[in-house]
FIVONU-431205 format. One record per residue (C-alpha): x, y, z; residue in three letters. Coordinates in pm, whole numbers, padded with zeros to 5 digits, always signed. Each point is the difference from the previous one (the first is absolute). Layout:
FIVONU-431205
XYZALA
...
END
This chain:
FIVONU-431205
-00746-02546+04224UNK
-00318+00103-00175UNK
-00017+00200-00320UNK
-00178+00267+00201UNK
+00301+00026+00226UNK
+00228+00013-00305UNK
-00200+00282-00152UNK
+00025+00188+00328UNK
+00378+00008-00021UNK
+00126-00337+00129UNK
+00250-00180-00216UNK
-00136-00261-00241UNK
+00125-00345+00095UNK
-00242-00253-00154UNK
-00091-00074-00359UNK
-00369+00052+00082UNK
+00071+00353+00123UNK
+00212+00069-00308UNK
-00282-00102-00234UNK
-00265+00202+00186UNK
+00210+00317+00006UNK
+00123-00036-00359UNK
-00306-00160-00158UNK
-00070+00285-00244UNK
+00369+00042-00085UNK
+00038-00371-00074UNK
-00304+00006-00228UNK
+00124+00313-00180UNK
+00346-00148-00056UNK
-00133-00297-00197UNK
+00228-00240+00189UNK
-00146-00352-00010UNK
-00146-00106+00336UNK
+00231-00301+00003UNK
+00294+00243+00046UNK
-00150+00214+00278UNK
+00155-00203+00281UNK
+00341-00002-00164UNK
-00021+00378-00039UNK
-00089+00030+00370UNK
+00304-00209+00093UNK
+00239+00205-00211UNK
-00138+00333+00117UNK
+00017-00085+00368UNK
+00349-00150-00031UNK
+00119+00270-00246UNK
+00117-00266-00245UNK
+00144+00137-00325UNK
+00103-00319-00181UNK
-00026+00109-00362UNK
+00377-00010-00039UNK
-00008-00378+00042UNK
-00230-00041-00301UNK
+00081+00284-00241UNK
+00296+00183-00150UNK
+00025+00343-00158UNK
+00171+00020-00338UNK
+00101+00311-00200UNK
-00154+00034-00348UNK
-00047+00260-00276UNK
+00376+00069+00011UNK
-00015+00073+00371UNK
-00284+00253-00025UNK
-00255-00231+00163UNK
-00016-00311+00217UNK
-00213-00311-00012UNK
-00092-00268+00253UNK
+00075-00367-00060UNK
-00114-00306+00196UNK
+00287-00196+00155UNK
-00213-00268+00168UNK
-00040-00319-00198UNK
-00374+00056-00035UNK
-00273+00208+00160UNK
-00363-00102-00037UNK
-00289+00238-00044UNK
-00123+00147+00332UNK
+00261-00200+00192UNK
+00181+00277+00186UNK
-00017+00367+00093UNK
+00292+00238+00048UNK
+00037+00331+00180UNK
+00146+00292-00191UNK
+00121+00300+00193UNK
-00063+00355-00114UNK
+00326+00179-00067UNK
-00156+00346-00023UNK
-00344+00122+00110UNK
-00106+00360-00048UNK
-00264+00250-00103UNK
+00069+00162-00332UNK
+00063+00359+00117UNK
+00270-00133+00235UNK
+00189-00207-00260UNK
+00278+00242-00091UNK
+00051+00116+00356UNK
+00038-00358+00126UNK
+00250-00085-00273UNK
+00203+00301+00105UNK
-00018-00050+00374UNK
-00032-00373+00088UNK
+00354-00147+00024UNK
+00073-00261-00264UNK
-00351+00011-00153UNK
+00089+00156-00335UNK
+00296-00235-00043UNK
-00214-00308+00069UNK
-00280+00114-00230UNK
+00244+00086-00279UNK
+00157-00346+00025UNK
-00340-00173+00015UNK
-00122+00192-00306UNK
+00329-00053-00187UNK
+00074+00372-00038UNK
+00306+00009+00222UNK
+00253-00058-00280UNK
+00109+00238-00273UNK
-00120-00057-00352UNK
+00259-00224-00167UNK
+00046+00226-00295UNK
+00035+00303+00220UNK
+00249-00161+00237UNK
+00209-00141-00283UNK
-00001+00335-00171UNK
+00111+00169+00321UNK
+00268-00260+00058UNK
+00132+00022-00352UNK
-00039+00374-00055UNK
+00365+00052+00065UNK
+00103-00256-00264UNK
-00265+00044-00270UNK
+00130+00005-00355UNK
-00009+00322-00199UNK
-00169+00019-00340UNK
+00336-00008-00175UNK
+00102-00311+00194UNK
-00328-00171-00093UNK
+00062+00074-00368UNK
+00354-00134+00015UNK
-00124-00315+00172UNK
-00271-00058-00261UNK
+00243+00047-00290UNK
+00245-00240+00162UNK
-00270-00264+00061UNK
-00127+00029-00359UNK
+00351-00066-00135UNK
+00064-00291+00236UNK
-00334-00181-00031UNK
-00151+00114-00329UNK
+00059+00169-00331UNK
+00125+00323+00156UNK
-00327+00192-00047UNK
-00190+00128+00304UNK
-00372-00042-00062UNK
-00136+00028+00354UNK
+00102+00288+00228UNK
-00116+00074+00356UNK
+00101+00336+00148UNK
-00233-00004+00300UNK
+00010+00216+00315UNK
+00337+00154-00084UNK
-00106+00358+00067UNK
+00031+00092-00368UNK
-00103+00356-00076UNK
-00056+00136-00351UNK
+00356+00125-00052UNK
+00162-00325+00114UNK
-00236-00207-00211UNK
+00079+00197-00316UNK
+00373-00019+00070UNK
-00012-00380-00013UNK
-00066+00014-00379UNK
-00183-00332+00014UNK
-00133+00000-00356UNK
+00350+00012-00144UNK
+00138-00269+00231UNK
-00298-00237-00023UNK
-00180+00046-00334UNK
-00150-00352+00012UNK
-00169+00044+00339UNK
-00329-00191+00036UNK
-00084+00078+00364UNK
+00090+00304+00209UNK
-00096+00057+00363UNK
+00056+00340+00159UNK
-00229-00059+00300UNK
+00041+00195+00321UNK
+00224+00282-00120UNK
-00032+00380-00005UNK
-00085+00063-00363UNK
-00216+00312-00047UNK
+00046+00146-00349UNK
-00265-00151-00225UNK
+00133+00146-00326UNK
+00360-00117+00054UNK
-00112-00345+00117UNK
-00223-00056-00305UNK
+00277+00118-00232UNK
+00250-00244+00149UNK
-00209-00318+00038UNK
-00153+00027-00348UNK
+00347-00051-00149UNK
-00041-00371+00085UNK
-00195-00113-00307UNK
-00006-00368+00101UNK
-00119+00058+00356UNK
-00257-00254+00121UNK
-00038+00107+00364UNK
+00054+00328+00185UNK
-00047+00051+00373UNK
-00002+00356+00135UNK
-00198-00082+00317UNK
+00060+00212+00312UNK
+00159+00298-00169UNK
-00121+00359+00057UNK
-00057+00043-00373UNK
-00303-00230+00016UNK
-00166+00219+00262UNK
+00015+00298-00235UNK
-00068-00168-00332UNK
-00327-00084-00169UNK
-00064-00258-00270UNK
+00186+00225-00246UNK
+00338-00135+00109UNK
-00114-00359-00047UNK
-00142+00080-00345UNK
+00322+00169-00106UNK
+00208-00300+00109UNK
-00230-00253-00168UNK
+00000+00197-00323UNK
+00380-00009-00023UNK
+00038-00353+00142UNK
-00253-00203-00199UNK
+00138-00331+00131UNK
-00060+00092+00366UNK
-00228-00260+00164UNK
+00033+00083+00371UNK
-00003+00354+00140UNK
+00018+00049+00376UNK
-00101-00362+00070UNK
-00311+00026-00219UNK
-00055-00136-00348UNK
-00010+00245-00288UNK
-00242-00045-00291UNK
+00298-00149-00187UNK
+00040-00293+00239UNK
+00070-00336-00148UNK
+00228-00301+00033UNK
+00274+00179+00198UNK
-00233+00143+00269UNK
-00179-00332+00038UNK
+00335-00178+00017UNK
+00117+00242+00269UNK
-00306-00082+00215UNK
+00052-00372-00059UNK
+00370+00022+00100UNK
+00110-00091-00353UNK
+00175+00337-00032UNK
+00197+00173+00274UNK
+00337+00148+00079UNK
+00181-00324-00068UNK
-00194-00063-00321UNK
-00125+00332-00142UNK
-00067-00131-00350UNK
-00109-00319-00168UNK
+00283-00244-00056UNK
-00196-00198-00257UNK
-00114+00234-00272UNK
-00272-00135-00224UNK
-00128-00247+00261UNK
-00285+00053+00248UNK
+00171+00142+00312UNK
-00319-00018+00204UNK
-00100-00356-00085UNK
+00128-00139+00331UNK
-00192+00255+00209UNK
-00252-00166+00232UNK
-00052+00282+00250UNK
-00050+00369-00083UNK
-00059+00279+00251UNK
-00124+00316-00177UNK
-00151+00160+00311UNK
+00002+00380+00031UNK
+00161+00062-00338UNK
-00246+00266-00119UNK
-00116-00215-00292UNK
-00284+00155-00199UNK
-00012-00245-00291UNK
+00089-00365+00053UNK
-00061-00112-00357UNK
+00355-00007-00129UNK
+00193-00214-00248UNK
+00241-00116+00269UNK
-00272-00080+00253UNK
-00134-00305-00176UNK
-00011-00379+00042UNK
+00225-00028-00304UNK
+00277+00189+00184UNK
-00078-00152+00343UNK
-00160-00340-00059UNK
+00080-00129+00350UNK
-00140+00290+00205UNK
-00187-00144+00300UNK
+00004+00292+00251UNK
-00085+00362-00082UNK
-00034+00304+00229UNK
-00156+00312-00155UNK
-00105+00175+00321UNK
+00027+00376+00022UNK
-00034+00068-00375UNK
-00290+00200-00147UNK
+00000-00186-00339UNK
-00288+00229-00090UNK
+00074+00000-00375UNK
-00115-00362-00032UNK
-00356-00118+00041UNK
-00079-00278+00246UNK
-00094-00234-00284UNK
+00324+00070-00189UNK
+00205-00072+00312UNK
-00185-00325+00064UNK
+00064-00098-00362UNK
+00372+00073+00041UNK
+00038-00189+00329UNK
-00200-00302-00121UNK
+00268-00060-00263UNK
+00256-00074+00275UNK
-00092-00367+00032UNK
+00246-00062+00286UNK
-00122+00291+00214UNK
-00108-00139+00336UNK
+00048+00285+00248UNK
-00104+00363-00048UNK
+00023+00305+00226UNK
-00206+00302-00100UNK
-00180+00289+00169UNK
-00367-00071+00070UNK
-00173+00222-00097UNK
+00239+00073-00281UNK
+00073-00053-00369UNK
-00172-00341-00001UNK
-00316+00127+00168UNK
-00122-00013+00359UNK
-00083-00367+00046UNK
+00243-00279+00086UNK
-00262-00256-00099UNK
-00037+00151-00347UNK
+00378+00008-00046UNK
+00026-00371+00082UNK
-00292-00086-00228UNK
+00170+00191-00283UNK
+00344-00157+00066UNK
-00077-00364+00081UNK
+00366-00110+00003UNK
+00065+00202+00318UNK
+00043-00201+00319UNK
+00084+00304+00213UNK
-00115+00363-00001UNK
+00169+00253+00226UNK
+00144-00284+00204UNK
-00337-00164+00067UNK
-00089-00344-00131UNK
-00239+00035-00293UNK
-00234-00272+00127UNK
-00041+00183+00334UNK
-00089+00322-00180UNK
-00260-00168-00216UNK
-00140-00185+00300UNK
-00027+00313+00219UNK
-00097+00229-00291UNK
+00223+00275+00140UNK
+00037+00271-00261UNK
+00299+00178+00158UNK
+00278-00230+00121UNK
+00355+00043+00112UNK
+00198-00230+00229UNK
+00340+00136-00096UNK
-00033+00318+00202UNK
+00330+00167+00077UNK
+00068+00055+00368UNK
-00013+00359+00122UNK
+00339+00000+00174UNK
+00117+00298+00209UNK
+00200+00267-00182UNK
+00243+00242+00158UNK
+00312+00203-00066UNK
+00335-00027+00174UNK
-00049+00344+00153UNK
-00343-00081+00146UNK
+00001-00043+00380UNK
-00107-00337+00142UNK
-00316+00150+00154UNK
-00117+00125-00341UNK
+00068-00337-00159UNK
-00203-00174+00269UNK
-00293+00243-00030UNK
-00012-00072-00374UNK
+00043-00378+00027UNK
-00217-00069+00304UNK
-00326-00014-00197UNK
+00119-00327-00154UNK
+00017-00152+00351UNK
-00252+00174+00227UNK
-00311-00158+00150UNK
-00268+00171+00207UNK
-00268-00035+00263UNK
-00220+00225+00215UNK
-00048-00030+00374UNK
-00352-00009+00137UNK
-00175-00060+00329UNK
-00364-00012+00106UNK
-00032+00377-00020UNK
+00167+00115-00320UNK
+00225-00074-00296UNK
+00342+00161+00003UNK
-00008+00280-00256UNK
+00367-00039-00099UNK
+00105-00337-00145UNK
+00312-00182+00114UNK
+00257-00104-00262UNK
+00265-00265+00059UNK
+00286-00185-00166UNK
+00037-00372+00072UNK
+00341-00126+00104UNK
+00252-00127-00254UNK
-00165-00340-00031UNK
-00350+00136-00054UNK
+00117+00272-00238UNK
+00167-00261-00222UNK
-00342-00147-00091UNK
-00063+00102-00360UNK
-00331+00021-00183UNK
-00175-00274-00191UNK
-00352-00022-00140UNK
+00019-00366+00104UNK
+00174+00027+00340UNK
+00101-00286+00223UNK
-00004+00196+00328UNK
-00223+00256+00165UNK
+00090+00284+00237UNK
-00229+00195+00232UNK
+00059+00259+00274UNK
-00085-00112+00353UNK
-00025+00200+00323UNK
+00086-00213+00301UNK
-00143+00136+00324UNK
+00181-00196+00274UNK
-00193+00184+00274UNK
-00332-00006-00181UNK
-00004+00375-00072UNK
+00085+00204-00307UNK
+00251+00195+00209UNK
+00212-00315+00036UNK
-00016-00089-00371UNK
+00313-00101-00190UNK
-00021-00015-00379UNK
+00129-00293-00203UNK
-00067-00151-00337UNK
-00083-00367-00028UNK
+00110-00219-00291UNK
-00132-00340-00100UNK
+00009-00224-00311UNK
-00312-00012-00215UNK
+00145-00257-00242UNK
+00231-00297+00031UNK
+00359+00126-00035UNK
+00330-00182-00043UNK
+00366+00085+00054UNK
+00130+00273-00232UNK
-00344+00138-00088UNK
-00038+00376+00015UNK
-00248+00101+00270UNK
-00244+00262-00127UNK
-00308+00190+00113UNK
-00274+00189-00181UNK
+00061+00370+00059UNK
-00367+00063-00084UNK
-00160-00291+00180UNK
-00378+00011-00029UNK
+00005+00283-00256UNK
-00140-00094-00340UNK
-00061+00188-00322UNK
-00320+00144+00151UNK
+00240+00199+00220UNK
+00245+00083-00280UNK
+00254-00273+00076UNK
+00196+00031-00325UNK
+00035+00376+00039UNK
+00102-00031+00366UNK
+00283-00236-00093UNK
+00163+00310-00150UNK
+00121+00076+00355UNK
+00252-00285-00034UNK
+00031-00060-00374UNK
+00032+00192-00325UNK
-00341-00071-00150UNK
-00085+00085-00364UNK
-00004+00380-00015UNK
-00176+00012-00332UNK
-00319-00146+00145UNK
-00010+00253+00284UNK
+00081+00293-00229UNK
-00282-00108-00230UNK
-00240-00015+00296UNK
+00110+00348+00109UNK
-00044+00144-00350UNK
-00354-00142-00021UNK
-00074+00153+00341UNK
+00142+00336-00105UNK
-00199+00001-00324UNK
-00317-00066+00198UNK
+00076+00289+00236UNK
+00071+00236-00287UNK
-00342-00072-00148UNK
-00181+00141+00306UNK
-00131+00355+00012UNK
-00255+00132+00251UNK
-00195+00314-00089UNK
-00018+00253+00282UNK
-00324+00023+00194UNK
-00155+00343+00013UNK
-00002+00184+00332UNK
-00361+00055+00102UNK
-00154+00211+00271UNK
-00081-00181+00322UNK
-00288-00245-00023UNK
+00021-00122+00359UNK
-00233+00141+00263UNK
+00091+00136+00339UNK
-00029-00267+00269UNK
-00229+00097+00288UNK
-00231-00157+00253UNK
-00374+00051-00039UNK
-00026+00153+00346UNK
+00283+00244-00068UNK
+00220-00140+00276UNK
+00373-00061-00039UNK
+00118-00290-00213UNK
+00121-00285+00221UNK
+00346-00131-00088UNK
+00148-00330+00111UNK
+00378-00028-00041UNK
+00294-00201+00126UNK
+00249+00271-00102UNK
+00127+00205+00297UNK
+00065+00317-00206UNK
-00364+00016-00110UNK
-00123-00052+00355UNK
+00224+00285+00111UNK
-00015+00247-00288UNK
-00346-00034-00160UNK
-00142+00287+00205UNK
-00247+00182-00223UNK
-00360-00001+00129UNK
-00149-00176-00305UNK
+00162-00326+00118UNK
+00004-00189+00329UNK
+00197-00313+00094UNK
-00187-00315+00102UNK
+00141-00324+00140UNK
-00261-00223-00160UNK
+00041-00086-00372UNK
-00367-00094-00038UNK
-00106+00346+00125UNK
+00231+00191-00238UNK
-00093+00189-00315UNK
+00363-00011-00112UNK
+00245-00284+00062UNK
+00362+00102-00045UNK
+00233-00287+00076UNK
+00349-00118-00080UNK
-00117-00360-00054UNK
-00149-00136-00318UNK
-00375-00053+00028UNK
-00138-00297-00191UNK
-00341-00164+00017UNK
+00102-00223+00292UNK
+00111+00301+00204UNK
-00319+00187-00086UNK
-00208-00294+00119UNK
+00202-00052+00318UNK
-00002+00368+00101UNK
-00351+00082-00122UNK
+00099+00250-00269UNK
-00283+00079-00243UNK
-00012+00125-00358UNK
-00129+00335+00127UNK
+00324+00088+00174UNK
+00285+00184-00172UNK
+00333-00184-00003UNK
+00346+00138-00074UNK
+00079-00251-00274UNK
-00126-00084-00345UNK
-00086-00350-00122UNK
+00281-00162-00201UNK
+00243+00274+00103UNK
+00268-00271+00001UNK
+00046+00098-00365UNK
+00174+00309+00141UNK
+00143-00088+00339UNK
+00161-00337-00073UNK
+00317+00052-00198UNK
-00047-00277-00257UNK
-00362+00100-00063UNK
+00099+00367-00030UNK
+00253-00077-00271UNK
-00246-00231-00176UNK
-00273+00266+00012UNK
+00222+00267-00151UNK
+00151-00231-00263UNK
-00337-00130-00114UNK
-00140+00352-00020UNK
+00297+00203-00123UNK
+00274-00243-00096UNK
+00331+00142+00112UNK
-00034+00370+00087UNK
+00324+00184+00067UNK
-00086+00049+00367UNK
-00015-00375+00068UNK
+00332-00181+00009UNK
+00007-00336-00185UNK
-00174-00232+00246UNK
-00046-00378+00005UNK
-00207-00224+00222UNK
+00253-00275+00060UNK
-00275-00255+00066UNK
-00131+00037-00357UNK
+00259+00190-00208UNK
+00340-00136+00098UNK
+00083-00098-00359UNK
-00071+00352-00122UNK
+00218+00149+00275UNK
+00287-00233-00091UNK
-00032+00107-00365UNK
+00009+00368+00099UNK
+00302-00063+00222UNK
+00185-00187-00277UNK
-00060+00277-00254UNK
+00119+00266+00243UNK
+00313-00199+00074UNK
+00066-00054-00369UNK
-00041+00371-00074UNK
+00212+00111+00296UNK
-00293+00168+00178UNK
-00043+00038+00374UNK
-00148-00317+00150UNK
-00080+00102+00356UNK
-00343-00121+00120UNK
-00205+00031+00318UNK
-00210-00289+00129UNK
-00307+00079+00209UNK
-00246-00239+00167UNK
-00353+00025-00133UNK
-00151+00127+00319UNK
+00264+00095+00255UNK
+00054+00354+00128UNK
+00303+00187+00133UNK
+00238-00165-00253UNK
-00017-00335+00184UNK
+00174-00276-00204UNK
+00087+00257-00267UNK
+00332-00045-00182UNK
+00205+00191-00258UNK
+00222-00216-00222UNK
+00154-00034-00346UNK
+00050-00376+00037UNK
-00242-00209-00209UNK
+00047-00308+00220UNK
-00083+00216+00301UNK
-00320+00129-00162UNK
-00121-00352-00073UNK
+00101-00146+00338UNK
-00175+00281+00190UNK
-00329-00140-00131UNK
+00042-00269+00264UNK
-00080+00242+00284UNK
-00345+00091-00131UNK
-00179+00148-00304UNK
+00169+00313-00133UNK
+00011+00251-00278UNK
+00330+00084-00164UNK
+00028+00360-00111UNK
+00277+00183-00182UNK
+00186+00199+00261UNK
+00022+00376-00050UNK
+00379+00002+00001UNK
+00024+00375-00066UNK
-00259+00169+00224UNK
-00019+00369+00072UNK
+00197+00056+00320UNK
-00037+00251+00278UNK
+00337+00105+00141UNK
+00140-00328-00129UNK
-00268-00217+00159UNK
-00282-00202-00145UNK
-00357+00105+00082UNK
-00357-00077-00087UNK
-00327+00189+00041UNK
-00319-00111+00174UNK
-00314+00152-00152UNK
-00349-00039+00143UNK
-00284-00073-00242UNK
-00365+00020+00105UNK
-00254-00197-00204UNK
-00369+00090+00020UNK
-00118-00201-00298UNK
+00127-00243-00264UNK
-00286+00055-00248UNK
+00019+00279-00080UNK
+00359+00031+00115UNK
+00026+00261+00276UNK
+00347+00022+00153UNK
+00172+00275+00193UNK
+00364+00062+00085UNK
+00069+00132+00349UNK
+00213+00313+00022UNK
+00200-00180+00266UNK
+00275-00230-00124UNK
+00331-00084+00158UNK
+00348-00104-00094UNK
+00172-00311+00135UNK
+00379+00014-00003UNK
+00259-00275+00011UNK
+00255+00044+00278UNK
+00312-00080-00205UNK
+00143+00156-00314UNK
-00120-00184-00311UNK
+00237-00247-00161UNK
-00012-00279-00258UNK
+00311-00161+00147UNK
-00075-00373+00039UNK
+00029-00010+00378UNK
-00246+00287+00037UNK
-00278-00224-00133UNK
+00000-00165+00342UNK
-00032+00335+00180UNK
-00364+00072+00081UNK
+00066+00364+00085UNK
+00160+00062-00340UNK
-00266-00143-00232UNK
-00321+00023+00203UNK
-00183+00298+00145UNK
-00250-00141+00252UNK
+00169+00085+00330UNK
-00291+00043+00241UNK
+00003-00359+00127UNK
+00291-00029+00241UNK
+00254+00190-00210UNK
+00139+00353+00016UNK
-00263+00227-00158UNK
+00113+00331-00148UNK
-00322+00195-00046UNK
+00013+00298-00232UNK
-00282+00248-00041UNK
-00139-00019-00354UNK
+00024+00373-00089UNK
+00361+00004+00117UNK
+00077-00309-00210UNK
-00161+00154-00310UNK
+00195+00326+00038UNK
+00330-00181+00047UNK
-00072-00245-00285UNK
-00085+00277-00246UNK
+00319+00181+00098UNK
+00219-00312-00027UNK
-00133-00114-00338UNK
-00115+00328-00154UNK
-00350-00131-00071UNK
-00356+00119+00070UNK
-00185-00229+00235UNK
-00336+00095-00150UNK
+00107-00162-00328UNK
+00088-00321+00184UNK
-00323+00017+00200UNK
-00205+00025-00318UNK
+00163-00316-00137UNK
-00066-00181+00327UNK
-00368+00101-00006UNK
-00036-00123-00357UNK
+00160-00333+00090UNK
-00220-00056+00305UNK
-00310+00078-00204UNK
+00112-00260-00257UNK
+00049-00264+00268UNK
-00356+00032+00127UNK
-00139+00029-00353UNK
+00160-00337-00072UNK
-00173-00159+00297UNK
-00337+00164-00076UNK
+00008-00105-00366UNK
+00120-00355+00059UNK
-00196-00069+00318UNK
-00338+00180-00007UNK
-00108-00250+00269UNK
+00198+00215+00244UNK
-00280+00255+00011UNK
-00213+00004+00313UNK
-00202+00307+00106UNK
+00070-00087+00365UNK
+00378+00002-00043UNK
+00236+00288+00069UNK
+00374-00055+00033UNK
+00338+00155+00055UNK
+00309-00145-00168UNK
+00369+00072+00030UNK
+00180+00029-00335UNK
+00376-00029+00019UNK
+00195+00175-00274UNK
+00366+00029-00091UNK
+00160+00242-00245UNK
+00265-00115-00244UNK
+00305+00207-00090UNK
-00208+00181-00263UNK
-00260+00089+00266UNK
-00261-00226-00157UNK
-00231-00169+00253UNK
+00012-00377+00046UNK
-00276-00189+00178UNK
+00122-00218+00288UNK
-00320-00127+00161UNK
-00350+00082+00119UNK
-00074-00060+00369UNK
-00333-00066+00170UNK
-00069+00208+00313UNK
+00347+00158+00009UNK
+00175+00095+00323UNK
-00066+00374+00037UNK
+00184+00061+00325UNK
+00222+00264-00163UNK
-00296+00179-00155UNK
-00163+00032+00343UNK
+00319+00087+00186UNK
+00146+00282-00210UNK
-00148+00326-00126UNK
+00094+00081-00358UNK
-00085+00228-00288UNK
-00174-00092-00323UNK
+00255-00001-00283UNK
-00262+00085-00260UNK
-00271+00265+00006UNK
+00039+00279+00250UNK
+00250-00175+00222UNK
-00247-00018+00288UNK
+00105-00144+00332UNK
-00131-00354+00058UNK
-00011-00088+00367UNK
+00100-00357+00077UNK
-00280-00062+00252UNK
-00253+00103-00269UNK
+00112-00267-00249UNK
-00285-00245+00062UNK
-00248+00286+00035UNK
+00051+00101-00363UNK
+00033-00364-00120UNK
-00343-00085+00142UNK
-00134+00334-00121UNK
+00103-00083-00356UNK
-00123-00360-00001UNK
-00329+00035+00184UNK
-00096+00369-00011UNK
+00115+00072-00360UNK
+00239+00273+00115UNK
+00318+00089-00189UNK
+00203+00164+00275UNK
+00374-00086-00027UNK
-00063-00236-00294UNK
-00014+00033-00377UNK
-00205-00212-00236UNK
+00197-00211-00247UNK
END
């Protein structure tokens, strides 16, 4: 059977046919040619033999799985394995499929290790009936102190007992336990700040106090902490963080010298910390590390130190280096980079020559590679959920740690919507390594030679020699280096150093805040009326049906030949190649401006506005993920830390009709969605103005006669686009197109509403004046085009005239927010429906006359049904 026959629909039977049909797919997969025949054999025989060579093993306390080799050895490029796809879907269908496909959510939950209850939660539920009361805990502690010690209770934990203020005061702890050194009241219901401070400050010898997860902390400011520290001068730990009084006891607690079983030193006068070799001080809120207890005299054997997550801003870099140099045994250090020791790993190692390891990376490798920011000890980003959360919600949250993607394409076009998939249990157990020993790639097998017969698999093969018991790993970001923000993208799977990203965001924000564009003055028209020397009608070539039908005024006539036209009005972009091919000359007027991409491509639009004006209130925080992922991560981290809304919308650079557009609050999701094409990430307007409970946006039409001087006009005609469903921020609604998006005129149910009717109803519903809103919109649109004119004067061309669609949303305070600017917008509604001008005299604007007044404004200098901005 020939490959030609195979491509015509006959089943592939020979290896030669397989290679000819799948040649491009084989090359794209990266599979060595020596394994092509073996892949053909396994595909045609449907051989899934991975189970004979690998085993899946639980890890991370059952919250993840890993893949181990069970074969004695496996040489590099010696075998290839088929991996089935357990779930294949398009993103908008994810939630629906989990709800409707039998057994799918259960399998995915088990595969992603989110099918079991949190241990703490389940134990708490199981033991809730038999949990000890506070009084019983006290009796038990007193009894234990008498039986095993000197009868004095020095460490007391009253955690998650439901203690309210009255019950806590009734316990009279200060009288019963005057020698208390450590008191934990975590997870209770304490609310009264004054009573709490009064009671805990009676413990004059207190070294540690934990009040975490009590309502009182939500209401209190630093005043409560100051009051406690003033009355408890020996307190070294407050709510898990070091106080400025920290010393030997706090350090001993972190080194496991002190604890519940040994709350105080048993050898007074000696050096209780002298045996400490490892000290983890991460996330202790330390501002000043230079301390009598933190010294090589107290800890002469210290070899490992972790000071991540501490500002330590009261010490200079040189003072800290001087302090750490004195620890002659210090070999391993973990510290934020950038951080208190500067922003260079190389400089840290040069200043501390005894170190053999920095942030888990061998010092010699760092010096050899000259990497300034290093971290191999990244904590895994494991799924989190609550016992009450349904399985489908857990899967939607966890799936970004497992998903892979591809797009379908044939000779004619690329599929606009990417396909996402989850590999089967074996494939999903492959964990990440920067130095992997296996590689995985998606592969579409077309047994009948056509895309319609395609079945998707992943293929797995060893890229290193592997032996029994080795963990099998892959590179989640294969082929992606630092030039494509590799370290930042790893944040999808790991907790990367937040401090670096926050610092990058703050530098970005400072740069934006320094921008200020002066307004350009509005000048009288400098453009001349376009006319032919013989006085005949201007000839217009167009590929837009509405113009052919509705441009009826006698000053214009339609022609079918571009080279004969005075005006070319087309929906396609015209570059120099097109001009040459079609015969377009510099004497013809064209409905686009040079370099207008600075407006009509979403990433360029944001860049234009930010470079010109910084961060105006009408532009939501926006990041080009191809260049500013680190800054976005920093913004996200700060919002999460401060408890702010973290809902974002991702939009492809140059796709219309919300294709491949996603709304999410999941950071892993944001980063992984970069894999389906270049995008911007923009802060979602979570509280928009609603119309009868539904989301809407507004399409305005802007006519541009000239860039220099700037001559722009706003058409009296604008229209509202309504979502079909009531607005909701409920998690499942984020997958509902008709709840969060408003473009319905492409195969969806369109609810058209006449603009004057909408304005009347909106004013009545919200008790506002539309003219006030309209004035703000006009000012914003003017600013958008001023930004482009100021930043890109090369846009000006005397032979250019253009119409742009400007999409606007109102927030809950009725302030306009810019969504996008569209080249050659679809004006079907404008031509189809008569309306009335909202401003001015409220004149009737006939739909069929729309292009008559557009062309009149742009080419005849008329101002009918438009206003100059």
